N, C-alpha and C positions, 0 to 999 in steps of 0.2 A: 164526421169526415175522412173520408179514405186512406188507406195508410200502404204504402208497398213493402211488399215481404223484404225481411231484412237478407240479403245475400250470404251473411256470415253465421244467421243460425241454425241450428242443428236439427236435421229433419226428424221426423218423429220416428223410433223405431217400430216397424212392424210387429202387431201384436203376433207372438209362435201359436201355430196350432195345436191344440190342446192335446194333452198326453196321450198315449193309448192306451186302452184298455190294461191292468197289471196283469191278467190272467185272458188272454185272448186266446181265441179257439184257430187252430191251427189247420192251414187250408192244405198243405202239402207233407209228406214224409220228412221235408228237410224243415218245415217248420216245427216239427214234434219234435226230432232230436235236437233242435235248438232251444225247444222248452223245456225239456228233459234236463238237457244240460246246465240250464240256467236253476231250475229247480234243484240240481245235486249240489248247485254252489252255494245255495244258500245254508248258512250255519246252521237254523233249527231242523232243517230237513236233513242236514248232515250228522246231526246231534244225534236224529230220530231213529234214523237207519243203522248208527251205532247201536245203537240201545237195543234197537229190536236183535243186532246179530249178536249182541252178547247174552240177550234173555234166549236166544236159540242155544246159544252154547253152552247156556247153566242147563237150558234143560236136558241138553243133550248128555252133558258129565251126569247129570242127576238118574237118566234113564240107564247110563252104565254104571253107576254104583247102586244101583236096585238089581242090575243084573248080575253085578259083582258082590252082591251084599255080604254073601258069606266068606267071600276074599277077602274083603273089607272087616269083617267082623273078627277074622281070626287074624288079621294085622295088627288090629287094634289091641286086641288081645294080649298077643305077642308083647306089643308097647309096652302094655300096663305090667305084662308079668317083668319084663327088665326093667321096669323102672320102680317098681314097686316093691318085689319079693320076689322071691325064687318061685311064691307061687301064685296061680291066679286064682284071684278071687270069684264068686260066683256071679256076683253082681255083676265083674266084667265083661261076662258072657253072654249078658241079657243084652237084648236088641233096643231096648228103650231110648239109649245115649246115639243109636245109628239112627233112629227115627228122627229125633230132636237135630242130629245134623241134617238130617234130608229135608227137615222144616225152614232150618236157617239157610240152606242152599236155595230154596223155592221163595224165600221170602228175600230176598236180594235182588235179583231180576225183578220182582214185582214193585218192590219199594223204588228203585234204580226205573223203571217205568213210569212210574207215576209223578218221578221228579222230573223227569227226561219231559214226560206230555206238559209238564206244566212252565218247565223251562220253554218246551216250544212255542204254547200259547201267548207265554209274556214273550218272547220274542218276535212274535208276530204282532202282539200291540206295538211293543218298542218300532217294529218297522214301519207298523201303519202310519206312526206319529212322524217317523222320519222323511215318510214319505209327505205326510200332511204339510210339515216345515219347511222341504222342499219345493211342494207345490205353491207355498205361502212365498219362500224366498225369490220363487219366479216373477210370481205377480209382484212383490215390492221392487223388483230388480226393473221390470215393466213400467210400473209407475214411476220409478226414480228416472227413467229413461223419458218419459214423457214429461215430468215436471220439470229435467232439464233442457228438453226443447221448447216449453214454453218460457222459462226462463229466458234463453237466448233469444227466445222472441220479445219477448217483454224488454231486456237489456237493447234489442233494434230498434223497438219502437220509443224508448226512453232517450234513447239518443237524437232519433229525430224528432221527439218533441224538444227536447235540450238544443239541439239548432233552431228550430222556431221560435223559442224563448230568447234566444240571443240575437235572432233576428229583430224578432219583435223590439225587444230591450233596446236595439240600437235604434229602430224607428223612433221608436217612443224617445229615447234621447236626443237624437236630431229634432222632431217635433217640440221637444219642451224647449231646445235651446231657440226654436225658430220664434216661439212664444215667448220667452223671457226676451227673447231682442227686441221683437214687436214690444210688447210690453214696455220695456225699458224705452224703448223711443217713443212711445206715445206718451208716458210718465214724464218724459223729458219735455218733451213738447207742450205738455200740459201746465208743467211745471213756469215753462216760458212765458204762457198765455198769462198764468197767474200773477206772474211777475210784473206781465207788462200793465196788467192792470192794475196791481199795486202800485205802479209806478205814475200810471195816467191818475188814479186818486192821489196820490199827492201833488203832481202838477196842478191839479185841480185847485186841492185844498189851500196849496201854496199862492198860486197866482190870481185865481177868480176874485180873493179879497185880501187888501192887504194886512198885515200881523196885527199893526197898533187898533185895526177897526176891528177884528173879531174879538178883540178880548174886551172890547167896549159894548159888544152887540148883545150881550146874553149877562143874564142873572139865575143865581138859584134861589129859587123859594123855599126847598126841600131837599134832602140828601138823606137816603137811607139805607144802610147796609146790612145783610143778614149775610153768615156762613154758618153753614150746619157742616162740621166735620166727621167722618162716619168712624168705623175702627181703623180701618186702613190709613186713615189720615186723607182719606179721598176729600175732594170740599166741593158743596154745591152752593154757589153762590147766585144774591140776587140782589141786583143795584136799582134802586128805582129813585127817579129825579123827576123833579117839576123845575121845567126851565121857563124863564120868562125873556121875549125877545125885549132888545133895546127900542133905539128910535128908528132903528132901519129893520126891515123883516130879517127874518135868522133860517138859512136855508139848510147848514149842515153845522155839526159840531162832532170834534173827534174825541175818542174815549180810547183809552188803553189800559192794558191788565199786565201787570210785569211779577213772576213769580221768582221764590227762589231758587237756585241750583239744584236743590235737593227733591224738586219736584219733577216728575217725569218730562219728558221732553215732548211736545206736542206739533206736529208738522202744520194740521190745519186747520182750521173754524171749525170744519164740519166733525173732529173728532172732538172738540170741547160740547158738541152738543150746543153751541149758542145759538141763543134766541134774544130778538129785539120784538117786543112786544108795548105797542100804544097804546093807552087806555083812554084815549078822546075818541068818542064814536063819529065815525063818517071820516078820520082821521089817521093817516099810519106812517111809518117809517120806515126806511129800509138801511142797509150799511155795505160800505166795499170795502175791505182789509187795504189798511195803508203801513202795516208793519206783519211781519209774518215770522221771527225767529221761534227756536224752540219755547224762550221760556220769556218772552216776549212779544205782546200783539196788540195791535191797536187798529181801530176802525174809522171812518168818518162816517157819520150818521146824517144820515139825509130826512128832514121834514118831507113828507107829502099830505097837503101840500104846506106851503112854507110858513113859520110862526110868523103872525103879521106882527107890528108894533106892538107894545106892550100888552100882550097876549102870552097866555101862558101854554105849554103841553106837556104831559105827565107821561113819561116814557119807563120803561124798565128792561134791564139786559140781564139775562139769566144764565150760567155756562155750568159745566162741570170738568173739574180739571180732576184729573187721577193724581194721587199723592200731593195733590198741594201743599198741605203741611205738612209734609214728613220731618221739616226742619224740626219741628216740635218731637218730635220721636226722637230726631239723632242728636240734636244741640240741645232740648229742653227749653226753647224760646223761641219767638220768633215775633214778627213787627206787622201789624197793620196800619199801613198808613197812607195817607191822600193831602193832596195840595188844590184847592177848589181857587178858580178864579172866579170871580165875582162882582158886578158892577153896583150891585146893591147888597142891602142886608141879608143874610142867609136866617129865613125864620125857625129853621126846623135842619138838626144836625143828630144822626143815630148811628151806630153801628151794636149789631148784636153778634154774639158768636156764642154756637152752642157744641158739646162734642158729644157724642154718642157713648151709653154707659158700655163698659167691657174692654174701656182700654189699657188698663191697669193704674190709669190717676185720672187727676181731675186738671182744671185750667184755674189760673190765676192771674189776674190782669191789673194792669196800673200804667197810668199817663206818661209817653216817652216824649212827647213833642211839646206844642204850644200849650199851655193852659187857657183853657176854652171858659169864659164866664157862666156864671148859671151851670154848673155842668154837673153832672151826677152819673157814680160809677156804681153798679146794682149786680147781684145776682140774679139770676133769672129763670125760669124753666121754659120750653118752648113747647108747640102745641100738641109734638110727638114725645113729650116727656123727659126730653135729653135736657141736663142741666148748663149754664152755660151764664155770660155776662152781657151786660147791656150798659155802653157808654152813649150821652146824649147831652145836649146845650140846645141851648132857643136862643132866637133873637143875635147872632153873632154878627158883628160890625164887619164890617169890611177888612180892613186895618189885619185882622185878626186871619181873615182868610187867605192872604199871601205866603203866612207861613205855615210850614208841615204840622200837620193833625195826627199824632201817631197815639198809636196803643200798643203796649209790651205786654206780649200773652204768653205764659209760661206754662208747660205742662211739668205738675210734679207727681211723683208714682205715689200712690195711696199706701 
């Protein structure tokens, strides 16, 4: 994406022309004079000139001393005579002392000259290093100016990108609000549609057949409930019914699911993975929700085709409810109860409850409702190896089925 140049960005500093040679060849007499003056201004050159001048002076003095050696020897002899004794020793008049003094006078300018030469080259080395550092400093200054210009340019681009980001964020927020409002409107319409369907199903159930006829039309031959409770106290439930029609055909039957407030609230049957299974070949079952509360649901089950008089239909209901049995964990107990309205004797009733190992506890069961005849309560193990309990009874007469059949289940820590 092309970006416009930032008007606030500092332009890059022009790269200065390279330094002229430290020793340029003069082209004119004026250049020659300027070069000579700059050379005299250098400390090491001035030191060398002074050293040469001193050496010349010392040599000149030495020549004068040699020319006046006799006078000097007499002067020394006089000094020695006056300082030591009245007589001048014979050794004081000898010339070795004068020679030694001349040697010293000659050695001093030589040593000073060597020191000056060493200082000269050392100064030149320092000056070259200083020039290198100055050149490096110039390069760093130019690099700093270039980096500063690039930073200013990046700041401008960053501001532009920030503006684009804010613009996109505003557009996304606007689009998100629009989509959210659309979804809320659609959800509301779907909810109204579902509620309308539920109300229609309830009217069909209540008005198609009188209440007193519905209870006399069916009977249960067998009822089997199975609960698989996992470590999180989610429950997978299977309810299997064998239903017989009475004197008239049976078109539908309502089944309900009610859980404790400790369980997770569920919005729709689809969230429960609710399934209706027909075990008779060539025959099917479908359902319409008739109650859809967060902890209480009911469905009207339609038989396709209808159950003819004195014939049976084998159906199964399966669903998964998250945290359905969390009351076991929170309160330590829960009741599993049912009330069956049947026109004839119930041949088999059983409830099996299994708990996945690893919860830190175990289940214990006892009867809490009507005491069924020929009942058994025993510990069993599921096909997955989960421990549990089975409560069952056979050949239950009708008068027992109008009462509440309940099993109290307790979860005790190991």
